[in-house]
C-alpha positions as CSV (number, residue, x, y, z in Angstrom):
1,M,-22.8,10.7,-5.8
2,R,-20.2,10.4,-8.5
3,S,-19.4,6.8,-7.4
4,K,-23.1,5.9,-7.7
5,Y,-23.3,7.2,-11.3
6,F,-20.0,5.6,-12.2
7,L,-21.1,2.2,-10.9
8,S,-24.4,2.4,-12.8
9,L,-22.6,3.4,-16.0
10,I,-20.1,0.5,-15.7
11,L,-22.8,-2.1,-15.1
12,T,-24.7,-0.9,-18.1
13,L,-21.7,-1.0,-20.4
14,S,-20.7,-4.4,-19.1
15,T,-24.1,-5.8,-19.9
16,C,-23.8,-4.3,-23.4
17,V,-20.3,-5.6,-24.0
18,L,-21.0,-9.1,-22.8
19,Y,-23.4,-9.6,-25.7
20,K,-24.2,-13.2,-24.7
21,P,-26.2,-13.8,-21.5
22,V,-24.2,-13.1,-18.4
23,V,-24.3,-14.7,-15.0
24,A,-24.0,-12.4,-11.9
25,Q,-23.4,-13.6,-8.4
26,T,-21.6,-12.8,-5.2
27,E,-18.8,-15.3,-4.8
28,V,-17.7,-16.3,-1.3
29,D,-14.6,-18.2,-0.3
30,E,-16.1,-20.9,2.0
31,R,-12.8,-21.5,3.8
32,S,-12.2,-17.9,5.0
33,M,-15.8,-16.6,4.5
34,Q,-14.3,-13.7,2.6
35,F,-16.3,-11.9,0.0
36,K,-14.9,-12.1,-3.5
37,G,-17.0,-9.4,-5.1
38,L,-19.8,-9.3,-7.7
39,K,-18.8,-10.9,-10.9
40,F,-20.2,-11.0,-14.5
41,S,-19.0,-13.5,-17.1
42,S,-20.0,-14.5,-20.6
43,K,-21.1,-18.0,-21.4
44,D,-18.2,-18.5,-23.8
45,S,-15.8,-17.5,-21.0
46,L,-14.1,-14.9,-23.1
47,F,-15.2,-11.9,-21.0
48,F,-15.2,-11.6,-17.2
49,I,-15.3,-8.7,-14.8
50,N,-15.4,-8.7,-11.0
51,F,-16.6,-5.6,-9.2
52,R,-15.6,-4.8,-5.6
53,F,-15.9,-1.8,-3.4
54,R,-14.7,-0.9,0.1
55,M,-14.8,2.0,2.5
56,Q,-13.0,2.9,5.7
57,N,-14.7,5.2,8.1
58,R,-12.7,6.4,11.1
59,M,-12.6,8.7,14.1
60,G,-9.5,9.4,16.1
61,F,-7.5,12.1,17.8
62,T,-4.0,13.2,18.9
63,T,-3.1,14.9,22.2
64,E,-1.3,18.2,22.7
65,S,1.7,16.3,24.2
66,A,2.6,13.4,26.4
67,N,1.9,15.4,29.5
68,N,-1.0,17.6,28.2
69,L,-3.8,15.2,27.3
70,G,-5.9,17.9,25.7
71,I,-7.1,17.1,22.2
72,S,-4.8,18.7,19.6
73,E,-6.6,17.4,16.5
74,W,-9.5,15.2,15.6
75,D,-9.5,12.9,12.6
76,A,-13.1,12.0,11.7
77,R,-13.7,11.2,8.0
78,V,-14.1,8.7,5.2
79,R,-10.4,7.7,4.8
80,R,-11.0,5.5,1.8
81,L,-13.8,4.9,-0.6
82,R,-12.8,2.8,-3.6
83,L,-14.4,1.0,-6.5
84,R,-12.5,-1.7,-8.3
85,G,-13.0,-3.8,-11.4
86,D,-10.8,-6.8,-12.4
87,G,-11.2,-9.2,-15.2
88,Y,-10.1,-10.4,-18.6
89,I,-11.0,-9.9,-22.3
90,L,-10.7,-12.5,-25.1
91,G,-9.6,-15.1,-22.6
92,E,-7.6,-15.2,-19.3
93,K,-4.3,-14.3,-20.9
94,L,-5.3,-10.7,-21.5
95,A,-6.4,-9.3,-18.1
96,Y,-6.9,-5.8,-16.6
97,S,-7.5,-4.0,-13.3
98,V,-9.1,-0.6,-12.7
99,Q,-9.3,1.0,-9.3
100,L,-10.8,4.5,-8.5
101,S,-10.8,6.5,-5.3
102,F,-13.5,9.0,-4.2
103,S,-12.4,10.3,-0.8
104,R,-10.3,13.4,-0.7
105,G,-7.6,11.9,1.5
106,D,-7.2,9.1,-1.0
107,Q,-6.6,11.3,-4.0
108,D,-3.3,13.1,-3.1
109,A,-5.0,16.4,-3.9
110,D,-3.2,18.3,-1.2
111,N,0.2,17.6,-2.8
112,T,-0.7,17.8,-6.5
113,G,-3.5,20.3,-6.5
114,V,-5.7,18.0,-8.6
115,A,-8.0,15.1,-7.7
116,N,-6.2,11.9,-8.7
117,I,-9.2,9.6,-8.9
118,V,-7.4,6.9,-10.9
119,R,-5.3,4.7,-8.7
120,D,-4.9,1.7,-11.0
121,A,-5.4,1.3,-14.7
122,V,-3.3,-1.6,-15.9
123,I,-3.3,-4.3,-18.5
124,F,-1.8,-7.8,-17.9
125,Y,-0.6,-10.4,-20.3
126,H,0.1,-13.9,-19.0
127,F,2.7,-15.7,-21.2
128,T,2.6,-18.7,-18.9
129,D,1.2,-19.5,-15.4
130,N,4.6,-18.4,-14.0
131,F,5.3,-15.3,-16.0
132,Y,3.3,-12.2,-16.9
133,V,3.8,-8.6,-17.7
134,A,1.8,-5.5,-16.8
135,F,1.5,-2.2,-18.7
136,G,-0.1,0.9,-17.2
137,Q,-0.5,2.4,-13.8
138,N,-0.3,0.3,-10.6
139,K,1.9,-0.3,-7.6
140,L,5.6,-0.8,-8.2
141,P,7.2,-4.0,-6.7
142,G,8.4,-2.1,-3.6
143,N,8.4,-2.8,0.1
144,R,5.9,-5.4,1.3
145,Q,3.7,-3.1,3.4
146,R,3.2,-0.7,0.5
147,V,2.3,-3.5,-1.9
148,N,-0.1,-4.9,0.7
149,S,-3.6,-3.5,0.0
150,S,-4.7,-0.9,2.6
151,G,-7.6,-3.3,3.1
152,Q,-5.2,-6.0,4.3
153,L,-3.6,-4.1,7.1
154,Q,-3.6,-4.8,10.9
155,F,-3.5,-1.1,11.8
156,A,-5.6,1.8,10.4
157,E,-2.5,3.1,8.6
158,R,0.8,2.0,7.4
159,S,3.9,2.8,9.4
160,I,5.8,6.1,9.5
161,V,8.7,4.3,7.7
162,N,6.5,3.5,4.8
163,G,5.0,7.0,4.8
164,A,8.4,8.7,4.4
165,L,10.4,6.2,2.3
166,T,8.2,4.0,0.2
167,I,8.0,3.9,-3.6
168,D,4.4,4.0,-4.9
169,R,2.2,3.7,-7.9
170,D,3.8,4.6,-11.2
171,F,3.1,4.3,-14.9
172,G,5.3,1.9,-16.8
173,L,6.1,-1.7,-17.8
174,K,6.4,-4.4,-15.1
175,A,7.4,-8.1,-15.2
176,Y,6.7,-10.9,-12.7
177,Y,8.1,-14.4,-12.6
178,T,7.4,-17.2,-10.0
179,N,9.0,-20.6,-9.8
180,K,10.1,-23.3,-7.4
181,L,13.5,-24.8,-6.6
182,G,12.7,-27.9,-4.7
183,D,10.3,-26.7,-1.9
184,V,11.6,-23.2,-2.1
185,V,9.4,-20.7,-4.0
186,Y,11.2,-17.7,-5.5
187,Q,9.7,-14.6,-7.2
188,L,11.5,-12.1,-9.5
189,K,9.8,-8.7,-10.1
190,G,11.0,-5.7,-12.1
191,A,9.7,-2.4,-13.5
192,I,10.7,0.5,-15.7
193,S,8.4,3.4,-15.0
194,T,8.2,7.2,-15.3
195,G,9.3,7.8,-11.7
196,E,6.8,10.7,-11.2
197,G,3.8,8.8,-9.7
198,R,0.1,8.7,-10.6
199,S,-0.4,12.5,-10.9
200,V,1.9,13.0,-13.8
201,N,0.6,14.4,-17.1
202,T,3.9,14.5,-18.9
203,T,7.3,13.2,-17.9
204,D,11.0,14.2,-18.4
205,K,13.9,12.1,-19.6
206,G,14.4,10.5,-16.2
207,L,12.9,7.1,-15.5
208,A,12.7,4.8,-12.5
209,Y,14.2,1.3,-12.4
210,T,12.9,-1.1,-9.8
211,G,13.8,-4.7,-8.9
212,R,12.7,-7.2,-6.2
213,V,13.5,-10.8,-5.3
214,E,11.5,-12.9,-2.8
215,F,12.3,-16.3,-1.3
216,L,9.7,-18.5,0.4
217,P,11.8,-21.4,1.9
218,F,8.8,-23.3,3.3
219,G,6.6,-22.9,0.3
220,S,3.7,-20.7,-0.5
221,F,1.5,-19.1,2.1
222,T,-2.2,-20.0,2.2
223,N,-4.3,-17.7,0.1
224,D,-1.3,-15.5,-0.7
225,G,-0.9,-14.7,3.0
226,D,2.6,-13.3,2.5
227,Y,0.8,-10.1,1.3
228,S,-1.8,-9.9,4.0
229,E,-1.0,-8.8,7.6
230,G,-1.8,-11.1,10.5
231,D,-2.2,-14.9,10.3
232,L,-5.9,-15.1,9.7
233,E,-5.4,-18.4,7.9
234,R,-3.7,-19.9,11.0
235,E,-1.0,-21.6,9.0
236,Q,-0.6,-25.2,10.0
237,K,3.1,-25.2,9.1
238,P,5.6,-22.3,9.6
239,K,5.7,-20.0,6.5
240,L,8.4,-17.4,5.8
241,S,9.1,-14.9,3.1
242,I,12.3,-13.0,2.8
243,A,12.7,-10.2,0.2
244,G,14.9,-7.4,-1.0
245,G,14.4,-4.7,-3.5
246,Y,16.1,-1.7,-5.0
247,S,14.8,1.4,-6.9
248,Y,16.7,4.0,-8.8
249,N,14.6,7.0,-9.7
250,K,16.5,9.3,-12.1
251,A,15.7,13.0,-12.2
252,T,12.4,12.9,-10.2
253,T,10.7,16.2,-9.4
254,N,8.7,15.1,-6.4
255,T,9.8,15.2,-2.7
256,G,9.1,11.5,-2.3
257,G,9.8,10.3,-5.8
258,Q,6.4,9.0,-6.9
259,L,4.8,10.9,-4.0
260,G,4.9,14.3,-2.4
261,K,5.1,18.0,-3.4
262,D,7.1,19.5,-6.3
263,L,10.8,20.1,-6.0
264,F,12.5,23.1,-7.5
265,A,15.1,20.9,-9.3
266,P,15.2,17.2,-10.3
267,V,17.1,14.8,-8.0
268,D,18.2,11.2,-8.2
269,M,16.8,8.8,-5.6
270,K,18.2,5.4,-4.6
271,T,16.0,3.3,-2.3
272,L,17.0,0.0,-0.7
273,M,14.1,-2.1,0.7
274,L,14.5,-5.3,2.9
275,D,11.5,-7.1,4.5
276,A,10.3,-10.4,5.8
277,I,7.1,-12.0,7.1
278,F,6.6,-15.1,9.2
279,K,3.3,-16.8,10.1
280,Y,2.4,-19.9,12.1
281,N,-0.7,-21.1,14.0
282,G,-2.2,-17.6,14.5
283,W,1.1,-15.8,15.2
284,A,2.6,-13.4,12.8
285,Y,5.8,-11.2,12.6
286,A,6.7,-8.7,9.9
287,A,9.7,-6.5,9.6
288,E,10.9,-3.9,7.1
289,F,14.1,-1.8,6.7
290,I,14.1,1.0,4.1
291,K,17.0,3.3,3.3
292,R,17.0,6.2,0.8
293,D,19.9,8.3,-0.6
294,V,19.4,11.4,-2.7
295,N,22.2,13.0,-4.6
296,N,21.3,16.5,-3.5
297,P,18.1,16.6,-1.4
298,L,18.0,20.4,-0.9
299,T,16.5,22.3,-3.9
300,Y,15.9,26.1,-4.0
301,N,14.1,28.5,-6.3
302,S,15.2,31.9,-7.5
303,D,13.8,33.5,-4.4
304,G,15.7,31.2,-2.1
305,A,12.7,29.1,-1.0
306,L,13.5,25.5,-0.1
307,S,11.9,22.3,-1.1
308,Y,13.7,19.0,-0.1
309,A,13.5,15.3,-0.9
310,Y,13.4,13.1,2.2
311,E,16.4,10.9,2.7
312,G,17.3,8.7,5.7
313,Y,16.4,5.2,6.9
314,G,13.7,3.5,9.0
315,L,12.9,0.2,10.6
316,N,9.4,-1.2,11.2
317,N,8.4,-4.3,13.3
318,Q,4.9,-5.8,13.8
319,F,4.0,-8.7,16.0
320,S,0.5,-10.2,16.4
321,Y,-1.7,-13.1,17.5
322,I,-5.3,-13.9,16.4
323,F,-7.5,-15.8,18.8
324,K,-10.0,-18.4,17.7
325,N,-12.9,-15.9,18.1
326,N,-11.2,-13.8,15.4
327,V,-10.0,-11.1,17.7
328,E,-6.4,-10.0,17.1
329,T,-3.9,-8.2,19.2
330,A,-1.0,-6.5,17.5
331,F,2.0,-4.4,18.5
332,R,4.1,-2.2,16.2
333,Y,7.3,-0.4,16.7
334,S,8.6,2.1,14.0
335,Y,11.8,4.1,14.0
336,L,12.6,6.7,11.4
337,T,15.6,9.0,11.2
338,P,16.6,11.6,8.5
339,S,20.1,11.9,7.0
340,N,22.6,14.4,8.5
341,R,21.8,16.8,5.6
342,L,18.1,16.9,6.8
343,A,18.8,17.0,10.5
344,N,17.8,20.7,10.8
345,F,14.5,20.1,9.0
346,E,13.3,16.7,10.1
347,D,13.1,15.0,13.5
348,T,14.0,11.4,14.4
349,R,10.7,9.7,15.2
350,E,9.6,6.6,17.0
351,V,6.1,5.3,17.3
352,Y,4.8,2.6,19.6
353,E,1.3,1.2,18.6
354,L,-1.1,-1.3,20.1
355,G,-3.9,-2.7,17.9
356,L,-7.1,-4.6,18.7
357,T,-9.1,-5.9,15.7
358,K,-12.3,-7.9,15.4
359,Y,-12.6,-9.6,12.1
360,L,-16.2,-10.3,11.0
361,R,-15.4,-11.4,7.4
362,A,-11.6,-11.6,7.4
363,H,-10.1,-8.3,6.2
364,K,-13.2,-7.3,4.3
365,V,-15.4,-6.5,7.3
366,K,-13.5,-5.6,10.5
367,A,-13.4,-3.1,13.3
368,Q,-10.0,-1.7,14.5
369,L,-9.0,0.2,17.6
370,N,-5.4,1.6,17.7
371,L,-3.5,3.4,20.5
372,S,-0.2,5.0,19.7
373,Y,2.6,6.8,21.5
374,N,4.7,9.1,19.3
375,V,8.2,10.1,20.2
376,G,9.9,13.2,18.7
377,N,13.6,14.2,18.8
378,Q,14.0,15.6,22.3
379,N,17.2,17.4,21.4
380,H,15.5,19.5,18.6
381,S,16.3,23.1,19.6
382,L,13.0,24.6,18.3
383,N,10.6,22.3,20.2
384,Y,11.8,19.8,22.7
385,D,8.3,18.5,23.7
386,K,7.1,16.5,20.7
387,N,5.9,13.4,22.4
388,Y,2.1,12.8,22.1
389,W,-0.6,10.1,22.3
390,G,-3.0,9.1,19.6
391,A,-6.0,6.9,19.3
392,M,-8.0,5.7,16.2
393,F,-11.2,3.7,15.7
394,Q,-11.9,2.5,12.2
395,I,-14.5,0.3,10.5
396,E,-13.8,-1.3,7.1
397,L,-16.6,-2.7,5.0
398,G,-16.2,-4.1,1.5
399,I,-17.0,-7.0,-0.9
């Protein structure tokens, strides 16, 4: 209901702000048949806004164990419900992006205790076609799968590696530069941010410093396909992107840096991120390696209660092929292991996943079926039987 009222309010305000007659239409990319949203623009081209929404409805379950196929837990809910507005004011150089979330699982309320409705609220200024800066709250230039929109994924969720080790949205100043050296495209990205994520009200003296470099030796992907999983564009020539990034988060107070529950004392986090993606003629392969070090991950309060920051490393691999009827098969293998200091608290985990996706309008309208086999650490003294099966069916609908 809140989303309905909000959309009505925004549409009314937009009409008032765009004091000259506006044109509204639903734009469609004819090549990919992908919806581009509902847009409003002034006749003098000084004001523009593009509205989009999407939702992900799902139902899935996990079993008691690998041997006991009884249902341990059901997962039936609206995973994501988002409203987004992008545009510019006083010309294309001054742009903005706003994204709001309305489902509980999308608000990080269980970690922070408050509903974090605002996901993105950021202002862009384009100095040139190749260089722009951003000020506000949005995703840091982190690992590729995290920067990928959740609406551009092959599986219903990102990998366990991303879940444990990613850096996330943060408030700060970011800069992005793209250029070419012959046929090679390279991109430089950097950020200085609070380091406390999107739930922060005030911050301490510690900041986060993030940098990322990307090389595309065979040129740009079609329709920015280096940040979209699966080769839906069926690249006619091989395309490859190789990237590396590093983040230093000084004195963060969350278990996951920009994410997670509160720590009892601030810690310093260092996160190394390496990833690559390759696409050609319907085939796609993506890989990520993330490693995190924390100066002192174990923090205690005066009563001796423990809260720790996750450190360790993980590797994720995804391989897929999309048939000409827009049915895609995908396989994912993820491996995650904690550091020695966390071995008594966290298990080494492996996940094998199969995915079957039917794309009706590219990533905007699709049905996904995932089957997973989760492997726990068999040597863990408290519970040796941690292997279990999981299944998930999800429908995504958006414009």
